[in-house]
KEVEXFI-757362 format. One record per residue (C-alpha): residue number from 1; chain; residue in one letter; x, y, z. Coordinates in pm, whole numbers, plus 50000, padded with zeros to 5 digits. Example, Ala and Ser with C-alpha at 12.3 -4.5 7.8 and 13.67 -1.06 7.14 Angstrom:
<nodes>
- k c r px py pz
- 1 A a 51230 49550 50780
- 2 A s 51367 49894 50714
</nodes>
This chain:
<nodes>
- k c r px py pz
- 1 A m 63776 27415 62855
- 2 A s 64042 27566 62610
- 3 A v 64046 27924 62662
- 4 A e 63965 28167 62392
- 5 A p 64291 28246 62250
- 6 A i 64177 28625 62127
- 7 A e 63991 28870 62408
- 8 A s 64004 29222 62473
- 9 A r 64219 29249 62834
- 10 A r 64000 29587 62826
- 11 A a 63674 29410 62869
- 12 A t 63836 29180 63045
- 13 A n 63979 29487 63318
- 14 A r 63599 29593 63288
- 15 A l 63475 29271 63388
- 16 A a 63717 29234 63662
- 17 A v 63601 29573 63810
- 18 A a 63207 29473 63803
- 19 A l 63266 29136 64009
- 20 A v 63469 29317 64249
- 21 A a 63201 29548 64308
- 22 A l 62961 29294 64307
- 23 A a 63159 29141 64566
- 24 A v 63188 29409 64757
- 25 A g 62832 29540 64786
- 26 A l 62723 29160 64876
- 27 A h 62937 29137 65159
- 28 A g 62905 29522 65255
- 29 A y 62520 29505 65261
- 30 A r 62408 29600 65623
- 31 A f 62769 29691 65727
- 32 A t 62835 29744 66117
- 33 A h 62474 29583 66169
- 34 A s 62649 29296 66325
- 35 A l 62838 29415 66686
- 36 A g 63069 29077 66728
- 37 A e 62783 28824 66723
- 38 A f 63027 28544 66685
- 39 A i 63286 28560 66992
- 40 A d 63600 28520 66781
- 41 A a 63451 28839 66630
- 42 A s 63603 29023 66985
- 43 A h 63949 28853 66985
- 44 A h 64012 28920 66608
- 45 A l 63923 29328 66669
- 46 A m 64102 29306 67003
- 47 A n 64412 29124 66861
- 48 A g 64376 29429 66609
- 49 A i 64354 29730 66839
- 50 A f 64622 29527 67095
- 51 A i 64929 29599 66779
- 52 A h 64760 29954 66691
- 53 A d 64777 30069 67045
- 54 A v 65194 29912 67041
- 55 A l 65243 30094 66767
- 56 A h 65074 30413 66888
- 57 A q 65291 30414 67201
- 58 A p 65591 30233 67120
- 59 A i 65847 30293 67343
- 60 A t 65574 30226 67663
- 61 A a 65508 29873 67450
- 62 A l 65887 29836 67391
- 63 A s 66086 29875 67684
- 64 A d 65938 29595 67864
- 65 A p 65717 29418 67628
- 66 A r 65644 29147 67843
- 67 A a 65485 29409 68168
- 68 A f 65284 29597 67880
- 69 A a 65120 29226 67753
- 70 A f 65013 29101 68068
- 71 A n 64918 29478 68152
- 72 A y 64678 29509 67842
- 73 A y 64565 29163 67824
- 74 A r 64411 29201 68245
- 75 A h 64225 29505 68104
- 76 A y 64056 29334 67795
- 77 A p 64164 28942 67835
- 78 A a 63979 28920 67475
- 79 A v 64325 28975 67312
- 80 A n 64504 28595 67233
- 81 A l 64738 28697 66935
- 82 A g 64947 28412 66904
- 83 A y 64615 28211 66906
- 84 A y 64576 28345 66623
- 85 A p 64889 28449 66367
- 86 A p 64966 28810 66334
- 87 A v 64919 28925 65971
- 88 A f 64525 28991 65998
- 89 A p 64600 29254 66333
- 90 A l 64883 29394 66181
- 91 A t 64621 29475 65826
- 92 A e 64354 29585 66110
- 93 A a 64612 29792 66290
- 94 A a 64719 30008 66018
- 95 A m 64352 30065 65933
- 96 A m 64278 30168 66277
- 97 A l 64558 30413 66245
- 98 A l 64418 30528 65929
- 99 A f 64019 30560 66037
- 100 A g 64035 30515 66397
- 101 A v 63956 30231 66652
- 102 A s 63585 30040 66616
- 103 A g 63453 29807 66525
- 104 A a 63361 29896 66175
- 105 A t 63734 30001 66094
- 106 A g 63748 29612 66203
- 107 A q 63498 29476 65957
- 108 A l 63615 29755 65696
- 109 A t 63967 29574 65704
- 110 A v 63757 29196 65640
- 111 A l 63544 29401 65369
- 112 A l 63872 29482 65155
- 113 A h 63993 29170 65184
- 114 A t 63662 29055 64919
- 115 A i 63894 29266 64651
- 116 A p 64162 29034 64612
- 117 A l 63941 28747 64674
- 118 A t 63775 28811 64373
- 119 A l 64046 28930 64157
- 120 A f 64236 28607 64261
- 121 A a 63932 28384 64157
- 122 A f 63851 28542 63849
- 123 A a 64219 28499 63713
- 124 A w 64209 28105 63868
- 125 A f 63845 28030 63708
- 126 A r 64026 28205 63418
- 127 A l 64277 27929 63410
- 128 A r 64027 27684 63287
- 129 A l 63716 27884 63137
- 130 A s 63680 28121 62887
- 131 A l 63589 28470 63028
- 132 A w 63242 28507 63083
- 133 A w 63231 28116 63225
- 134 A a 63500 28189 63470
- 135 A a 63256 28558 63582
- 136 A g 62995 28326 63646
- 137 A a 63171 28085 63830
- 138 A t 63313 28351 64030
- 139 A v 62997 28503 64147
- 140 A l 62921 28185 64228
- 141 A l 63214 28189 64490
- 142 A v 63213 28545 64620
- 143 A a 62814 28536 64632
- 144 A a 62789 28195 64790
- 145 A p 62561 28224 65128
- 146 A f 62814 28098 65398
- 147 A l 63065 28321 65293
- 148 A v 62858 28658 65218
- 149 A y 62704 28530 65632
- 150 A w 63118 28495 65790
- 151 A g 63232 28766 65559
- 152 A r 62978 29027 65742
- 153 A d 63160 29003 66035
- 154 A i 63512 29068 66197
- 155 A m 63576 28677 66139
- 156 A l 63873 28520 65975
- 157 A e 63730 28310 65648
- 158 A t 63726 28596 65378
- 159 A p 64110 28704 65474
- 160 A v 64252 28325 65486
- 161 A l 64043 28233 65181
- 162 A a 64190 28521 64968
- 163 A w 64517 28453 65008
- 164 A v 64423 28111 64960
- 165 A m 64301 28204 64629
- 166 A g 64588 28393 64557
- 167 A a 64868 28089 64698
- 168 A v 64698 27854 64446
- 169 A l 64677 28121 64185
- 170 A f 65034 28202 64166
- 171 A f 65105 27800 64211
- 172 A e 64945 27663 63885
- 173 A r 65099 27950 63701
- 174 A a 65423 27788 63809
- 175 A l 65318 27440 63771
- 176 A r 65216 27446 63379
- 177 A s 65520 27635 63294
- 178 A d 65817 27437 63184
- 179 A r 66033 27740 63307
- 180 A p 65890 27898 63585
- 181 A a 65925 28297 63633
- 182 A w 66023 28398 63930
- 183 A s 65701 28627 63963
- 184 A a 65484 28347 63956
- 185 A c 65700 28189 64228
- 186 A l 65735 28484 64479
- 187 A g 65386 28560 64398
- 188 A w 65325 28219 64520
- 189 A a 65535 28212 64826
- 190 A t 65420 28518 64934
- 191 A m 65036 28467 64938
- 192 A s 65060 28101 65126
- 193 A i 65308 28256 65379
- 194 A l 64985 28501 65448
- 195 A a 64739 28265 65398
- 196 A m 64872 28019 65677
- 197 A w 64961 28352 65872
- 198 A t 64641 28473 65889
- 199 A k 64524 28162 65985
- 200 A q 64607 27792 66072
- 201 A q 64392 27599 65862
- 202 A a 64597 27736 65589
- 203 A l 64831 27513 65682
- 204 A m 64680 27266 65443
- 205 A l 64866 27441 65141
- 206 A p 65179 27278 65113
- 207 A i 65039 26933 65065
- 208 A l 64818 27043 64869
- 209 A f 65126 27160 64678
- 210 A a 65339 26863 64683
- 211 A v 65032 26638 64594
- 212 A a 64921 26850 64346
- 213 A v 65306 26796 64191
- 214 A l 65339 26445 64210
- 215 A a 64990 26415 64055
- 216 A a 65081 26605 63753
- 217 A g 65372 26461 63706
- 218 A r 65609 26730 63736
- 219 A w 65816 26688 64024
- 220 A r 66097 26774 63787
- 221 A h 66037 27188 63894
- 222 A l 66110 27113 64240
- 223 A l 66470 27094 64072
- 224 A q 66451 27478 63912
- 225 A l 66600 27728 64106
- 226 A p 66268 27973 64120
- 227 A v 66036 27669 64278
- 228 A l 66333 27509 64497
- 229 A c 66410 27908 64674
- 230 A c 66045 27980 64700
- 231 A g 65891 27618 64792
- 232 A f 66160 27649 65118
- 233 A l 66018 27970 65189
- 234 A v 65641 27818 65196
- 235 A a 65771 27557 65429
- 236 A l 65999 27789 65612
- 237 A g 65656 27960 65705
- 238 A a 65469 27639 65768
- 239 A a 65772 27613 65986
- 240 A g 65751 27890 66204
- 241 A l 65390 27889 66266
- 242 A l 65395 27501 66360
- 243 A g 65652 27624 66630
- 244 A l 65504 27921 66752
- 245 A m 65199 27687 66820
- 246 A y 65358 27425 67003
- 247 A a 65595 27686 67159
- 248 A q 65199 27766 67283
- 249 A g 65106 27473 67365
- 250 A g 64752 27402 67510
- 251 A d 64446 27427 67365
- 252 A v 64631 27588 67013
- 253 A v 64774 27260 66934
- 254 A g 64484 27035 66928
- 255 A h 64251 27321 66834
- 256 A s 64433 27386 66525
- 257 A l 64623 27019 66428
- 258 A g 64487 26783 66676
- 259 A f 64816 26642 66753
- 260 A t 64773 26562 67117
- 261 A a 64712 26294 67292
- 262 A q 64362 26348 67420
- 263 A h 64321 26391 67014
- 264 A v 64406 26082 66969
- 265 A a 64140 25841 67020
- 266 A d 63914 26056 66824
- 267 A r 64071 26064 66494
- 268 A f 63916 25748 66385
- 269 A n 63582 25737 66352
- 270 A a 63257 25761 66109
- 271 A r 63150 26076 66295
- 272 A q 63503 26210 66275
- 273 A w 63572 26188 65877
- 274 A l 63190 26255 65802
- 275 A f 63176 26599 65947
- 276 A y 63241 26787 65645
- 277 A f 63051 26555 65426
- 278 A k 62774 26638 65651
- 279 A k 62799 27009 65642
- 280 A l 62848 27041 65280
- 281 A p 62444 27117 65242
- 282 A l 62489 27359 65502
- 283 A v 62777 27566 65349
- 284 A c 62708 27490 64950
- 285 A g 62348 27496 64967
- 286 A w 62170 27165 64781
- 287 A p 62155 27359 64387
- 288 A l 62550 27381 64378
- 289 A l 62585 27043 64490
- 290 A a 62409 26889 64262
- 291 A f 62595 27102 63999
- 292 A a 62879 27014 64105
- 293 A a 62795 26621 64111
- 294 A l 62688 26701 63750
- 295 A g 63084 26829 63701
- 296 A v 63220 26522 63828
- 297 A v 63073 26390 63569
- 298 A t 63125 26572 63307
- 299 A v 63474 26575 63373
- 300 A l 63482 26194 63376
- 301 A m 63251 26163 63039
- 302 A r 63473 26429 62849
- 303 A r 63791 26254 63039
- 304 A i 63879 26641 63135
- 305 A r 64247 26680 63172
- 306 A g 64484 26928 63395
- 307 A l 64263 26896 63734
- 308 A s 64518 26714 63937
- 309 A p 64563 27024 64127
- 310 A v 64179 27072 64185
- 311 A v 64149 26730 64271
- 312 A a 64459 26767 64512
- 313 A w 64224 27010 64690
- 314 A l 63949 26895 64728
- 315 A v 64124 26577 64860
- 316 A v 64379 26746 65063
- 317 A f 64156 26947 65241
- 318 A y 63925 26654 65365
- 319 A v 64241 26479 65499
- 320 A v 64385 26708 65651
- 321 A h 64074 26897 65820
- 322 A s 63874 26596 65919
- 323 A y 64235 26444 66094
- 324 A p 64196 26693 66413
- 325 A r 63863 26666 66655
- 326 A a 63859 27053 66632
- 327 A q 63626 27093 66351
- 328 A d 63383 27365 66205
- 329 A s 63126 27373 65941
- 330 A r 63326 27742 65864
- 331 A y 63638 27599 65778
- 332 A a 63504 27420 65478
- 333 A i 63491 27776 65299
- 334 A l 63861 27628 65187
- 335 A w 63676 27378 64995
- 336 A l 63419 27614 64780
- 337 A p 63647 27697 64478
- 338 A p 63731 27394 64343
- 339 A i 63307 27327 64412
- 340 A c 63203 27602 64258
- 341 A l 63406 27514 63960
- 342 A l 63280 27176 63914
- 343 A a 62985 27361 63953
- 344 A t 63015 27538 63633
- 345 A l 63154 27242 63433
- 346 A g 62823 27052 63539
- 347 A a 62649 27376 63375
- 348 A q 62816 27279 63056
- 349 A g 62806 26937 63036
- 350 A a 62459 26932 63161
- 351 A g 62335 27211 62881
- 352 A a 62505 26993 62686
- 353 A a 62371 26660 62702
- 354 A l 62008 26858 62741
- 355 A a 62129 26978 62402
- 356 A a 62168 26600 62266
- 357 A v 61875 26493 62379
- 358 A r 61673 26789 62222
- 359 A r 61849 26748 61886
- 360 A a 61792 26325 61884
- 361 A g 61406 26427 61920
- 362 A n 61430 26654 61664
- 363 A q 61580 26417 61404
- 364 A v 61305 26211 61502
- 365 A t 60977 26407 61450
- 366 A s 61201 26600 61150
- 367 A r 61148 26910 61357
- 368 A p 61382 27208 61274
- 369 A g 61715 27202 61469
- 370 A a 61732 27343 61844
- 371 A a 61934 27541 62085
- 372 A g 62263 27472 62080
- 373 A s 62409 27358 62415
- 374 A t 62585 27659 62475
- 375 A g 62274 27886 62535
- 376 A l 62094 27620 62764
- 377 A a 62433 27607 62945
- 378 A a 62429 27909 62966
- 379 A l 62088 27950 63114
- 380 A l 62157 27701 63344
- 381 A a 62402 27817 63522
- 382 A a 62248 28190 63567
- 383 A l 61958 27983 63703
- 384 A l 62230 27898 63951
- 385 A v 62430 28217 64006
- 386 A g 62061 28423 64072
- 387 A e 61989 28151 64327
- 388 A s 62298 28208 64547
- 389 A l 62248 28553 64475
- 390 A v 61909 28599 64608
- 391 A r 61976 28375 64935
- 392 A s 62283 28599 65002
- 393 A l 62087 28900 65003
- 394 A w 61821 28725 65278
- 395 A v 62183 28665 65471
- 396 A r 62128 28841 65833
- 397 A v 62422 28831 66064
- 398 A p 62229 28868 66425
- 399 A p 62300 29189 66580
- 400 A v 62407 29172 66966
- 401 A p 62068 29167 67211
- 402 A p 62021 29568 67311
- 403 A a 62022 29398 67710
- 404 A y 62416 29356 67597
- 405 A t 62405 29695 67476
- 406 A r 62223 29848 67749
- 407 A a 62463 29671 68046
- 408 A t 62762 29739 67920
- 409 A d 62641 30114 67846
- 410 A d 62574 30139 68241
- 411 A l 62876 29994 68322
- 412 A a 63061 30218 68111
- 413 A e 62931 30495 68320
- 414 A l 62964 30326 68662
- 415 A l 63262 30157 68649
- 416 A g 63552 30445 68719
- 417 A d 63868 30274 68859
- 418 A f 63717 29961 68976
- 419 A s 63590 29622 68812
- 420 A c 63325 29386 68703
- 421 A l 63387 29035 68716
- 422 A s 63157 28867 68420
- 423 A f 63011 28498 68377
- 424 A v 62852 28533 68085
- 425 A p 62923 28195 67872
- 426 A s 63125 28237 67585
- 427 A v 62857 28151 67324
- 428 A a 62749 28359 67050
- 429 A a 62632 28741 67146
- 430 A r 62790 28767 67494
- 431 A p 63160 28853 67423
- 432 A a 62972 29159 67361
- 433 A v 63010 29303 67725
- 434 A l 63384 29307 67651
- 435 A f 63352 29472 67340
- 436 A r 63153 29732 67390
- 437 A l 63346 29836 67662
- 438 A a 63709 29742 67549
- 439 A v 63613 29981 67231
- 440 A e 63335 30203 67200
- 441 A e 63403 30327 67499
- 442 A r 63785 30449 67410
- 443 A r 63724 30795 67327
- 444 A s 64041 30864 67086
- 445 A s 64371 30707 66990
- 446 A a 64527 30979 67260
- 447 A h 64258 30793 67571
- 448 A d 64410 30637 67858
- 449 A i 64338 30267 67752
- 450 A y 64338 30191 68129
- 451 A a 64099 30471 68219
- 452 A f 63737 30302 68277
- 453 A g 63830 30010 68460
- 454 A r 63810 29688 68348
- 455 A m 63631 29341 68277
- 456 A l 63724 29050 68440
- 457 A r 63618 28699 68357
- 458 A a 63528 28461 68604
- 459 A h 63686 28177 68355
- 460 A h 64037 28351 68412
- 461 A v 64005 28397 68811
- 462 A l 63794 28107 68932
- 463 A r 63888 27784 68825
- 464 A d 64006 27542 69083
- 465 A w 63904 27849 69320
- 466 A r 63870 27542 69656
- 467 A s 64192 27464 69614
- 468 A n 64370 27781 69582
- 469 A w 64107 28015 69881
- 470 A g 63945 27701 70052
- 471 A d 63655 27870 70187
- 472 A v 63423 28133 70026
- 473 A r 63507 28387 70297
- 474 A t 63864 28398 70150
- 475 A l 63758 28429 69835
- 476 A a 63531 28712 69864
- 477 A g 63805 28884 70043
- 478 A k 64006 28848 69687
- 479 A l 63721 28974 69529
- 480 A e 63756 29280 69704
- 481 A e 64096 29307 69746
- 482 A w 64060 29305 69356
- 483 A n 63879 29611 69346
- 484 A i 63547 29389 69191
- 485 A k 63276 29628 69222
- 486 A y 63010 29445 69083
- 487 A i 62931 29118 68929
- 488 A l 62730 29043 68611
- 489 A l 62538 28728 68524
- 490 A e 62318 28586 68292
- 491 A r 62040 28377 68446
- 492 A p 61959 28104 68295
- 493 A t 62223 27961 68109
- 494 A v 62413 27637 67955
- 495 A l 62668 27515 68176
- 496 A n 62962 27391 67985
- 497 A p 63144 27146 68234
- 498 A g 63444 27124 67994
- 499 A f 63551 27504 68071
- 500 A g 63478 27463 68462
- 501 A d 63129 27673 68431
- 502 A e 63002 27422 68690
- 503 A e 63263 27548 68964
- 504 A i 63253 27890 68852
- 505 A d 62888 27933 68911
- 506 A e 62899 27745 69271
- 507 A a 63133 27985 69351
- 508 A l 62951 28322 69243
- 509 A e 62609 28213 69409
- 510 A l 62785 28140 69733
- 511 A v 62960 28507 69738
- 512 A l 62635 28661 69657
- 513 A a 62476 28414 69948
- 514 A l 62700 28643 70185
- 515 A g 62538 28918 70145
- 516 A e 62744 29199 70042
- 517 A f 62569 29243 69663
- 518 A r 62297 29362 69601
- 519 A l 62090 29330 69251
- 520 A r 62104 29668 69063
- 521 A s 61962 29628 68764
- 522 A e 61839 29356 68552
- 523 A y 61838 29371 68142
- 524 A a 61589 29118 67986
- 525 A v 61775 28952 67653
- 526 A d 61598 28807 67324
- 527 A l 61757 28539 67187
- 528 A s 61444 28395 67020
- 529 A l 61507 28606 66665
- 530 A p 61611 28349 66346
- 531 A r 61959 28263 66324
- 532 A y 62166 28171 65991
- 533 A p 62326 27898 65960
- 534 A a 62182 27748 66204
- 535 A p 61916 27792 66478
- 536 A m 61980 27781 66827
- 537 A k 62076 27420 67012
- 538 A p 61858 27209 67196
- 539 A g 61875 27319 67569
- 540 A e 61993 27680 67527
- 541 A y 61731 27920 67642
- 542 A p 61581 28216 67415
- 543 A q 61442 28407 67681
- 544 A r 61744 28545 67993
- 545 A k 61814 28811 68175
- 546 A l 62133 28981 68214
- 547 A l 62204 29021 68616
- 548 A l 62432 29327 68752
- 549 A y 62474 29311 69109
- 550 A e 62638 29608 69339
- 551 A r 62882 29550 69646
- 552 A i 62664 29725 69941
- 553 A a 62960 29811 70135
- 554 A p 63190 30171 70017
- 555 A m 63530 30074 69893
- 556 A t 63837 30221 69866
- 557 A y 64035 30144 69555
- 558 A n 64353 29900 69592
- 559 A p 64573 30028 69292
- 560 A g 64812 29748 69151
- 561 A a 64606 29497 69302
- 562 A h 64553 29196 69035
- 563 A p 64424 28869 68996
- 564 A a 64612 28585 68878
- 565 A l 64446 28454 68502
- 566 A q 64509 28114 68373
- 567 A p 64390 28210 67993
- 568 A h 64178 27872 67920
- 569 A r 64360 27840 67539
- 570 A v 64757 27836 67648
- 571 A p 64875 27680 67943
- 572 A m 65013 28022 68098
- 573 A t 64938 28203 68434
- 574 A i 64958 28563 68429
- 575 A p 65072 28645 68789
- 576 A g 64885 28885 69023
- 577 A t 64980 29133 69306
</nodes>
């Protein structure tokens, strides 16, 4: 695993540029074809737009930030800054000041993160591999189909992985030096804080660093001033993020950390602790996993040293992310770099083993010498990389079905000053209603952000409706008071009792039964398109309809009338009027 002592810096730089071009090309392929297929994409986009509008109207926003934020949330309930940390929205807002407010700008922000991801990954693999082997491992990482899939939407997987790679790279540079330089330590602290404040899953980093230092027997590093100061900064960044989440409370604590009473019973069962092992074939693919397994064998047989940070990465990710009940296959993207390293070592080891077998056969048959291990290993690695590249080219992020586009186009023309109450469950593709109205109808940065009315999510205003208003007549009067002229429903749909869907569905059926609304439009929804990474779940309906109801009687606009909103992720009630 020794790195070649003399290599052309110019050749290394050219190779790095080629790797960046490949990564940007793969992740940018079919750019903007997704319109926010996954629900979190609309949140990440709206968080950036919110900060953009704060920067665009600083006097208005900062004169009464609480009122500005509440008013903004009433119009754009996809905003959830705080539930997600602010680093990505700040970057996104800066891009929007340059290129304008659009979904494309949000995707461009994600795409640009593939540049530091590729450069940091290449440099990290170079710590243990020669130039071309490091390049191959980098391609394995950036071309992983699962990473490419999430990297083509406005999601945080690529940005957080970029900063995690940078944090581990600078940390290992400091760990390997007897006298760690301030530059390496400051890079380590900066990248760690960026990673943690991009996405909470990176909170594993301080634990990873501590375990790696102890495993490497370099604990004396902690006594050196650069390490001591920068380690304090990393700890301070983690503590600040933890404090922010605990101050908010609610789902953000349970979802990100699992430190709530409701999660205790689920921490120690086989399903919870086998989750990520079961997801590895989806995240990595069987070929990559097979070569990674060969890499483990190679490490053990050759007794390769210096891998304590890699082992710490694998173990810490598994323990930290298996502990909370809230788990998702995409979180395992943070497991990819060490797996790609092991797979590359596996290709080297398999090539050497095949060459040894071939040489032994030649000696028995007295034939001339066979090809060396390097050529066979390179061939195996090329096959593995080629397989990953081909699969990545076939990755498709499903577009939002045309029904949502047509419905939001109509609503943009109809709403005016009035509101639409939507009950479109929060699963794949349905956030497009808010997404389109909140973004694509904003004519320019000078346009009044509240000019075209608003969407109200039924989840925010109709939970506990019986205890709040008692009967359906009172509720119907409240809907008229809140300027709700339209109701948008999806039928049939899967009701999630955990979010109060059954109660909300009952309320809306009773309101419609009063006869105050008429069906204005139907939009056929086809969700039967092939989906990656997983097909539609059993019980979901591939063929559905969006139903748009309009109030029959003429309405008079009631200025300043707002319902109290109850965000389901944070225990807060935004007061109405």
